[in-house]
C-alpha positions as semicolon CSV with decimal commas, in nm:
position;residue;x (nm);y (nm);z (nm)
1;M;5,005;-1,567;-3,136
2;P;4,649;-1,523;-2,996
3;Y;4,416;-1,248;-3,122
4;F;4,105;-1,048;-3,028
5;A;3,894;-0,873;-3,236
6;H;3,824;-0,498;-3,166
7;E;3,621;-0,264;-3,389
8;G;3,649;-0,502;-3,666
9;Q;4,030;-0,554;-3,651
10;R;4,248;-0,810;-3,518
11;I;4,488;-0,718;-3,199
12;A;4,772;-0,980;-3,152
13;Y;4,887;-1,030;-2,779
14;T;5,092;-1,267;-2,584
15;E;5,075;-1,423;-2,227
16;Y;5,369;-1,500;-2,009
17;G;5,330;-1,719;-1,647
18;D;4,966;-1,754;-1,512
19;G;4,999;-1,610;-1,173
20;P;4,707;-1,416;-0,985
21;R;4,873;-1,067;-1,060
22;A;4,796;-0,946;-1,384
23;V;5,048;-0,697;-1,578
24;V;5,011;-0,532;-1,933
25;L;5,288;-0,415;-2,128
26;V;5,269;-0,185;-2,419
27;H;5,559;-0,133;-2,683
28;G;5,707;0,189;-2,841
29;L;5,624;0,372;-3,157
30;L;5,652;0,154;-3,484
31;L;5,806;-0,120;-3,257
32;S;5,623;-0,464;-3,166
33;Q;5,521;-0,631;-2,839
34;R;5,908;-0,825;-2,876
35;M;6,066;-0,532;-2,721
36;Q;5,902;-0,623;-2,383
37;E;5,945;-1,009;-2,397
38;P;6,249;-1,010;-2,173
39;L;6,071;-0,810;-1,920
40;A;5,781;-0,998;-1,940
41;R;5,952;-1,324;-1,883
42;E;6,148;-1,186;-1,579
43;L;5,767;-1,061;-1,432
44;A;5,672;-1,393;-1,476
45;R;5,941;-1,587;-1,343
46;H;5,821;-1,400;-1,027
47;G;5,458;-1,537;-1,025
48;N;5,306;-1,274;-1,238
49;R;5,045;-1,305;-1,558
50;V;5,216;-1,084;-1,773
51;I;5,027;-0,999;-2,140
52;T;5,205;-0,799;-2,395
53;L;5,007;-0,636;-2,720
54;D;5,066;-0,498;-3,039
55;V;4,833;-0,206;-3,059
56;L;4,652;-0,156;-3,398
57;G;4,919;-0,101;-3,701
58;H;5,205;-0,270;-3,476
59;G;5,352;-0,593;-3,490
60;R;5,131;-0,862;-3,573
61;S;4,817;-0,664;-3,546
62;D;4,614;-0,544;-3,837
63;R;4,740;-0,223;-4,021
64;P;4,479;-0,029;-4,144
65;R;4,601;0,265;-4,387
66;D;4,345;0,534;-4,210
67;M;4,498;0,780;-4,005
68;S;4,176;0,814;-3,827
69;R;4,221;0,461;-3,653
70;Y;4,513;0,572;-3,477
71;S;4,575;0,806;-3,153
72;M;4,694;0,736;-2,823
73;S;4,329;0,736;-2,671
74;I;4,225;0,496;-2,929
75;F;4,515;0,282;-2,838
76;A;4,391;0,302;-2,475
77;T;4,070;0,190;-2,558
78;Q;4,228;-0,139;-2,733
79;V;4,419;-0,188;-2,366
80;L;4,073;-0,175;-2,231
81;A;3,934;-0,427;-2,475
82;L;4,217;-0,654;-2,394
83;L;4,132;-0,647;-2,025
84;E;3,790;-0,704;-2,112
85;H;3,867;-0,995;-2,342
86;L;4,072;-1,175;-2,095
87;E;3,821;-1,100;-1,809
88;L;4,036;-0,913;-1,597
89;E;3,891;-0,664;-1,361
90;E;4,236;-0,477;-1,307
91;A;4,598;-0,489;-1,419
92;V;4,917;-0,305;-1,347
93;V;4,973;-0,144;-1,673
94;G;5,264;-0,011;-1,841
95;G;5,473;0,071;-2,135
96;T;5,770;0,254;-2,293
97;S;5,742;0,606;-2,474
98;L;5,411;0,543;-2,693
99;G;5,318;0,282;-2,440
100;A;5,380;0,506;-2,130
101;N;5,135;0,786;-2,293
102;V;4,893;0,488;-2,367
103;T;4,894;0,392;-2,017
104;L;4,819;0,763;-1,902
105;E;4,523;0,757;-2,141
106;L;4,414;0,436;-1,992
107;V;4,409;0,594;-1,658
108;S;4,217;0,848;-1,794
109;L;3,946;0,612;-1,933
110;A;3,908;0,366;-1,709
111;P;4,102;0,446;-1,358
112;E;3,955;0,165;-1,180
113;R;4,080;-0,096;-1,438
114;V;4,451;0,030;-1,366
115;R;4,623;-0,131;-1,062
116;G;4,957;0,048;-1,092
117;M;5,163;0,239;-1,355
118;I;5,506;0,145;-1,491
119;I;5,593;0,461;-1,724
120;E;5,897;0,432;-1,885
121;M;6,017;0,758;-2,095
122;P;5,706;0,935;-2,122
123;V;5,643;1,182;-2,399
124;L;5,496;1,519;-2,256
125;D;5,536;1,882;-2,296
126;N;5,913;1,924;-2,290
127;A;5,962;1,658;-2,585
128;L;5,715;1,799;-2,852
129;M;5,974;2,018;-3,042
130;A;6,193;1,710;-3,028
131;C;5,958;1,492;-3,144
132;A;5,819;1,718;-3,452
133;L;6,204;1,719;-3,568
134;A;6,288;1,372;-3,509
135;F;5,949;1,230;-3,665
136;T;5,828;1,466;-3,919
137;P;6,147;1,344;-4,190
138;L;6,030;0,993;-4,133
139;M;5,693;1,087;-4,189
140;V;5,756;1,268;-4,498
141;A;6,012;0,950;-4,595
142;L;5,716;0,695;-4,533
143;T;5,458;0,915;-4,728
144;F;5,647;1,042;-5,024
145;G;5,920;0,807;-5,054
146;E;5,660;0,523;-5,053
147;P;5,806;0,326;-5,352
148;I;6,167;0,340;-5,196
149;M;6,047;0,231;-4,870
150;R;5,839;-0,036;-4,996
151;A;6,164;-0,188;-5,204
152;V;6,346;-0,180;-4,876
153;A;6,061;-0,364;-4,697
154;R;6,071;-0,630;-4,983
155;V;6,467;-0,666;-4,944
156;T;6,470;-0,652;-4,546
157;G;6,178;-0,926;-4,570
158;L;6,395;-1,175;-4,708
159;V;6,571;-1,240;-4,370
160;P;6,353;-1,488;-4,180
161;E;6,222;-1,353;-3,856
162;R;6,402;-1,451;-3,546
163;A;6,714;-1,520;-3,760
164;L;6,892;-1,225;-3,575
165;P;6,919;-1,158;-3,196
166;L;6,608;-1,017;-3,048
167;W;6,695;-0,650;-3,050
168;G;6,836;-0,690;-3,446
169;D;6,534;-0,859;-3,542
170;I;6,331;-0,577;-3,375
171;V;6,493;-0,308;-3,546
172;L;6,485;-0,504;-3,883
173;D;6,113;-0,546;-3,846
174;L;6,090;-0,170;-3,883
175;F;6,191;-0,172;-4,249
176;R;6,002;-0,502;-4,289
177;Q;5,666;-0,327;-4,278
178;D;5,426;-0,172;-4,527
179;P;5,537;0,212;-4,550
180;A;5,158;0,316;-4,572
181;P;5,009;0,233;-4,250
182;S;5,354;0,332;-4,059
183;A;5,281;0,709;-4,221
184;A;4,922;0,651;-4,120
185;I;5,002;0,583;-3,736
186;L;5,264;0,889;-3,724
187;H;4,989;1,125;-3,879
188;G;4,742;1,018;-3,654
189;I;4,947;1,067;-3,351
190;F;5,074;1,419;-3,483
191;F;4,712;1,521;-3,502
192;G;4,577;1,364;-3,170
193;R;4,667;1,467;-2,826
194;T;4,991;1,317;-2,662
195;A;4,866;1,266;-2,326
196;P;4,611;1,391;-2,065
197;H;4,661;1,764;-1,985
198;S;4,879;1,819;-1,651
199;S;4,575;1,944;-1,439
200;E;4,405;1,576;-1,544
201;R;4,717;1,401;-1,477
202;R;4,748;1,539;-1,087
203;T;4,407;1,364;-1,010
204;F;4,551;1,019;-1,068
205;T;4,612;0,823;-0,752
206;Q;4,742;0,494;-0,897
207;P;5,103;0,417;-0,767
208;A;5,346;0,477;-1,037
209;L;5,686;0,382;-1,136
210;I;5,834;0,657;-1,366
211;I;6,161;0,550;-1,574
212;G;6,364;0,825;-1,722
213;H;6,729;0,878;-1,857
214;H;6,911;1,185;-1,955
215;R;7,084;1,277;-2,296
216;D;6,753;1,199;-2,516
217;P;6,535;1,506;-2,638
218;V;6,284;1,296;-2,737
219;H;6,226;1,134;-2,370
220;P;6,376;1,418;-2,184
221;F;6,435;1,330;-1,812
222;S;6,241;1,664;-1,740
223;D;5,916;1,480;-1,841
224;A;5,999;1,218;-1,617
225;G;6,034;1,457;-1,323
226;M;5,765;1,668;-1,405
227;L;5,545;1,362;-1,421
228;A;5,677;1,230;-1,098
229;D;5,604;1,555;-0,934
230;E;5,225;1,569;-1,077
231;L;5,136;1,225;-0,964
232;P;5,049;1,190;-0,582
233;N;5,181;0,834;-0,536
234;A;5,498;0,846;-0,794
235;Q;5,838;0,710;-0,775
236;L;6,124;0,810;-1,002
237;L;6,380;0,588;-1,109
238;E;6,676;0,726;-1,300
239;A;6,805;0,477;-1,577
240;S;7,181;0,521;-1,689
241;S;7,045;0,540;-2,030
242;L;6,790;0,417;-2,323
243;L;6,989;0,078;-2,318
244;E;6,991;0,010;-1,949
245;L;6,670;-0,209;-1,966
246;R;6,755;-0,352;-2,262
247;M;7,147;-0,470;-2,232
248;S;7,176;-0,474;-1,840
249;P;6,826;-0,506;-1,700
250;E;6,899;-0,612;-1,359
251;R;6,878;-0,339;-1,153
252;L;6,582;-0,177;-1,331
253;T;6,376;-0,527;-1,362
254;G;6,443;-0,534;-0,972
255;E;6,292;-0,219;-0,891
256;I;6,000;-0,310;-1,147
257;T;5,933;-0,646;-0,981
258;T;5,928;-0,507;-0,636
259;F;5,685;-0,214;-0,759
260;V;5,455;-0,492;-0,908
261;Q;5,438;-0,678;-0,570
262;R;5,360;-0,372;-0,404
263;C;5,100;-0,275;-0,584
264;W;4,912;-0,596;-0,549
265;R;4,967;-0,573;-0,184
266;R;4,791;-0,270;-0,124
267;R;4,680;0,037;-0,298
268;A;4,884;0,339;-0,227
269;R;4,711;0,597;-0,009
270;G;4,755;0,957;-0,024
271;R;5,084;1,147;-0,112
272;A;5,378;0,915;-0,077
273;G;5,580;1,185;0,084
274;G;5,665;1,372;-0,259
275;R;5,893;1,256;-0,534
276;R;6,147;0,961;-0,465
277;V;6,432;0,931;-0,664
278;A;6,623;0,618;-0,708
279;A;6,989;0,713;-0,816
280;R;7,195;0,521;-1,077
281;A;7,411;0,262;-0,974
């Protein structure tokens, strides 16, 4: 797996395809770039050059224990550094959960480098209470239960990588990791800003495909809908569940592929007639 150096740390990435249209995909919190592998391969099959990466503290990238090294805005600087490393003037950038918010931060940091946004399950205003309830116990377990979590990591580390189906291996990898850097990641994110403010998001003119689903308090559909209303060139796509893009991806990957092609054909201009909702199949 190739790496590039950024601020004294190694950031891992993988490339799929070699087409002229660049797409960068970012993973979710505490997960690795492997979660984006199926989508990356599908987009590459349609002539796109797709790059996935592990932001600092995740996957194969370095995992410092300093919480000050972790925040949404810092992760965005790493995506920008990837574009610089690969000499890409711009790309369609997207991600899931943490990756969705990092994409928004990248637009805030360097809007001229983002051709379009793929925003799956953004974590915004309506998710804050649920995130606190969901992740505070995990942060406590990783911090104060470090000896137990380290023992779990040793046991799960005995299972060879890629010995299980893709998603089994991705989930198991959560438990293989040293718990101290994972705790630092959660601390850093909790004490930083979650995303650009609504007033700033309303100024983002890049085309955006926003994917949300119901029955998930950490990624409420209301956040996806709110973001679609804020962004002037947004399309809202309703998934049937968190699992649709992972288990039955054909409909959603088709929509994503079409969106990427549209981003590279021309830039969207002006408001696209308000929010458009693609209902579930």
